[in-house]
LOLUMBA-658351 format. One record per residue (C-alpha): residue number from 1; x, y, z. Coordinates in Angstrom, 3 decimals, m for minus. Example, Ala and Ser with C-alpha at 12.3 -4.5 7.8 and 13.67 -1.06 7.14 Angstrom:
<pt><pos>1</pos><x>12.300</x><y>m4.500</y><z>7.800</z></pt>
<pt><pos>2</pos><x>13.670</x><y>m1.060</y><z>7.140</z></pt>
% end
This chain:
<pt><pos>1</pos><x>m51.683</x><y>15.807</y><z>m0.786</z></pt>
<pt><pos>2</pos><x>m50.554</x><y>18.216</y><z>m3.589</z></pt>
<pt><pos>3</pos><x>m48.773</x><y>21.168</y><z>m3.002</z></pt>
<pt><pos>4</pos><x>m51.090</x><y>23.851</y><z>m4.266</z></pt>
<pt><pos>5</pos><x>m53.806</x><y>22.571</y><z>m1.552</z></pt>
<pt><pos>6</pos><x>m51.056</x><y>22.020</y><z>1.071</z></pt>
<pt><pos>7</pos><x>m50.573</x><y>25.933</y><z>0.262</z></pt>
<pt><pos>8</pos><x>m54.334</x><y>26.634</y><z>0.495</z></pt>
<pt><pos>9</pos><x>m54.750</x><y>24.960</y><z>4.100</z></pt>
<pt><pos>10</pos><x>m51.429</x><y>26.395</y><z>5.416</z></pt>
<pt><pos>11</pos><x>m53.475</x><y>30.008</y><z>4.812</z></pt>
<pt><pos>12</pos><x>m55.831</x><y>29.058</y><z>7.615</z></pt>
<pt><pos>13</pos><x>m53.261</x><y>28.738</y><z>10.062</z></pt>
<pt><pos>14</pos><x>m51.014</x><y>30.891</y><z>11.879</z></pt>
<pt><pos>15</pos><x>m47.219</x><y>30.813</y><z>12.464</z></pt>
<pt><pos>16</pos><x>m47.034</x><y>27.373</y><z>10.916</z></pt>
<pt><pos>17</pos><x>m45.121</x><y>26.547</y><z>7.298</z></pt>
<pt><pos>18</pos><x>m44.296</x><y>23.671</y><z>5.046</z></pt>
<pt><pos>19</pos><x>m41.261</x><y>21.608</y><z>5.294</z></pt>
<pt><pos>20</pos><x>m41.296</x><y>19.376</y><z>2.136</z></pt>
<pt><pos>21</pos><x>m43.804</x><y>16.863</y><z>2.933</z></pt>
<pt><pos>22</pos><x>m44.156</x><y>17.987</y><z>6.785</z></pt>
<pt><pos>23</pos><x>m45.912</x><y>20.872</y><z>8.793</z></pt>
<pt><pos>24</pos><x>m43.670</x><y>22.562</y><z>11.089</z></pt>
<pt><pos>25</pos><x>m44.584</x><y>25.459</y><z>13.634</z></pt>
<pt><pos>26</pos><x>m41.547</x><y>27.043</y><z>16.180</z></pt>
<pt><pos>27</pos><x>m42.567</x><y>27.802</y><z>19.640</z></pt>
<pt><pos>28</pos><x>m41.262</x><y>29.935</y><z>22.301</z></pt>
<pt><pos>29</pos><x>m41.987</x><y>30.141</y><z>25.936</z></pt>
<pt><pos>30</pos><x>m40.793</x><y>32.020</y><z>29.220</z></pt>
<pt><pos>31</pos><x>m39.184</x><y>28.999</y><z>30.509</z></pt>
<pt><pos>32</pos><x>m38.747</x><y>25.167</y><z>30.568</z></pt>
<pt><pos>33</pos><x>m41.861</x><y>24.505</y><z>32.841</z></pt>
<pt><pos>34</pos><x>m44.189</x><y>26.444</y><z>30.357</z></pt>
<pt><pos>35</pos><x>m42.697</x><y>24.942</y><z>27.329</z></pt>
<pt><pos>36</pos><x>m43.159</x><y>21.160</y><z>29.329</z></pt>
<pt><pos>37</pos><x>m47.060</x><y>22.250</y><z>30.143</z></pt>
<pt><pos>38</pos><x>m47.380</x><y>22.703</y><z>26.216</z></pt>
<pt><pos>39</pos><x>m45.580</x><y>19.380</y><z>25.300</z></pt>
<pt><pos>40</pos><x>m48.080</x><y>17.906</y><z>27.622</z></pt>
<pt><pos>41</pos><x>m50.795</x><y>19.484</y><z>26.335</z></pt>
<pt><pos>42</pos><x>m50.049</x><y>18.447</y><z>22.779</z></pt>
<pt><pos>43</pos><x>m49.450</x><y>15.016</y><z>24.086</z></pt>
<pt><pos>44</pos><x>m52.546</x><y>14.657</y><z>25.664</z></pt>
<pt><pos>45</pos><x>m54.858</x><y>15.924</y><z>22.325</z></pt>
<pt><pos>46</pos><x>m52.473</x><y>13.895</y><z>19.908</z></pt>
<pt><pos>47</pos><x>m53.714</x><y>10.755</y><z>22.129</z></pt>
<pt><pos>48</pos><x>m57.587</x><y>11.829</y><z>21.718</z></pt>
<pt><pos>49</pos><x>m56.964</x><y>12.580</y><z>17.873</z></pt>
<pt><pos>50</pos><x>m55.078</x><y>9.312</y><z>17.564</z></pt>
<pt><pos>51</pos><x>m52.538</x><y>11.904</y><z>15.431</z></pt>
<pt><pos>52</pos><x>m49.455</x><y>12.006</y><z>16.897</z></pt>
<pt><pos>53</pos><x>m47.134</x><y>14.923</y><z>15.657</z></pt>
<pt><pos>54</pos><x>m43.363</x><y>14.872</y><z>16.478</z></pt>
<pt><pos>55</pos><x>m41.706</x><y>17.538</y><z>18.797</z></pt>
<pt><pos>56</pos><x>m38.214</x><y>18.674</y><z>19.833</z></pt>
<pt><pos>57</pos><x>m37.936</x><y>20.903</y><z>22.893</z></pt>
<pt><pos>58</pos><x>m34.402</x><y>22.332</y><z>22.914</z></pt>
<pt><pos>59</pos><x>m32.570</x><y>25.496</y><z>24.388</z></pt>
<pt><pos>60</pos><x>m34.810</x><y>25.271</y><z>27.269</z></pt>
<pt><pos>61</pos><x>m38.069</x><y>27.159</y><z>26.012</z></pt>
<pt><pos>62</pos><x>m37.646</x><y>26.555</y><z>22.215</z></pt>
<pt><pos>63</pos><x>m39.969</x><y>23.970</y><z>20.962</z></pt>
<pt><pos>64</pos><x>m40.677</x><y>22.650</y><z>17.083</z></pt>
<pt><pos>65</pos><x>m43.646</x><y>20.673</y><z>16.035</z></pt>
<pt><pos>66</pos><x>m43.858</x><y>18.978</y><z>12.963</z></pt>
<pt><pos>67</pos><x>m46.789</x><y>16.599</y><z>11.365</z></pt>
<pt><pos>68</pos><x>m47.333</x><y>14.564</y><z>8.865</z></pt>
<pt><pos>69</pos><x>m49.342</x><y>11.546</y><z>8.341</z></pt>
<pt><pos>70</pos><x>m47.357</x><y>8.442</y><z>8.525</z></pt>
<pt><pos>71</pos><x>m49.349</x><y>6.059</y><z>7.185</z></pt>
<pt><pos>72</pos><x>m49.489</x><y>7.665</y><z>3.459</z></pt>
<pt><pos>73</pos><x>m45.897</x><y>9.430</y><z>4.012</z></pt>
<pt><pos>74</pos><x>m47.043</x><y>12.920</y><z>3.506</z></pt>
<pt><pos>75</pos><x>m49.273</x><y>15.531</y><z>4.377</z></pt>
<pt><pos>76</pos><x>m53.210</x><y>14.793</y><z>4.651</z></pt>
<pt><pos>77</pos><x>m55.843</x><y>17.252</y><z>6.037</z></pt>
<pt><pos>78</pos><x>m56.049</x><y>15.612</y><z>9.320</z></pt>
<pt><pos>79</pos><x>m52.675</x><y>17.227</y><z>9.914</z></pt>
<pt><pos>80</pos><x>m53.993</x><y>20.625</y><z>9.509</z></pt>
<pt><pos>81</pos><x>m56.670</x><y>20.155</y><z>11.627</z></pt>
<pt><pos>82</pos><x>m53.904</x><y>19.282</y><z>14.113</z></pt>
<pt><pos>83</pos><x>m52.296</x><y>21.988</y><z>13.835</z></pt>
<pt><pos>84</pos><x>m55.283</x><y>24.239</y><z>14.329</z></pt>
<pt><pos>85</pos><x>m56.117</x><y>22.290</y><z>17.742</z></pt>
<pt><pos>86</pos><x>m52.611</x><y>22.843</y><z>18.656</z></pt>
<pt><pos>87</pos><x>m52.954</x><y>26.510</y><z>18.115</z></pt>
<pt><pos>88</pos><x>m56.129</x><y>26.555</y><z>20.457</z></pt>
<pt><pos>89</pos><x>m54.299</x><y>25.000</y><z>23.544</z></pt>
<pt><pos>90</pos><x>m53.334</x><y>27.520</y><z>26.420</z></pt>
<pt><pos>91</pos><x>m49.945</x><y>28.590</y><z>26.437</z></pt>
<pt><pos>92</pos><x>m47.874</x><y>31.245</y><z>28.171</z></pt>
<pt><pos>93</pos><x>m46.852</x><y>34.264</y><z>26.143</z></pt>
<pt><pos>94</pos><x>m43.465</x><y>34.221</y><z>25.230</z></pt>
<pt><pos>95</pos><x>m40.868</x><y>36.537</y><z>26.598</z></pt>
<pt><pos>96</pos><x>m40.871</x><y>40.129</y><z>24.963</z></pt>
<pt><pos>97</pos><x>m37.817</x><y>41.129</y><z>23.042</z></pt>
<pt><pos>98</pos><x>m36.252</x><y>37.871</y><z>22.123</z></pt>
% end
């Protein structure tokens, strides 16, 4: 996908950014259990979609999610669709003031 098209699609999402040929979002949770519930919800969605993002849980409540289309070595519209669906998954509000 050409960069201008990726930037156009990025405008349809909240909180996501482009990191090279990948789409990225950082999430923060109240606790480890809430972060893990969200990771499990992403895993279930990814299986349904047949499109699997990478994620990294660190600092007990911080989650980074990145997606790209491995088969083409870059971004496709499917990555933006998956990101939008991830955004609609239920999650607890992050802690205030941090």
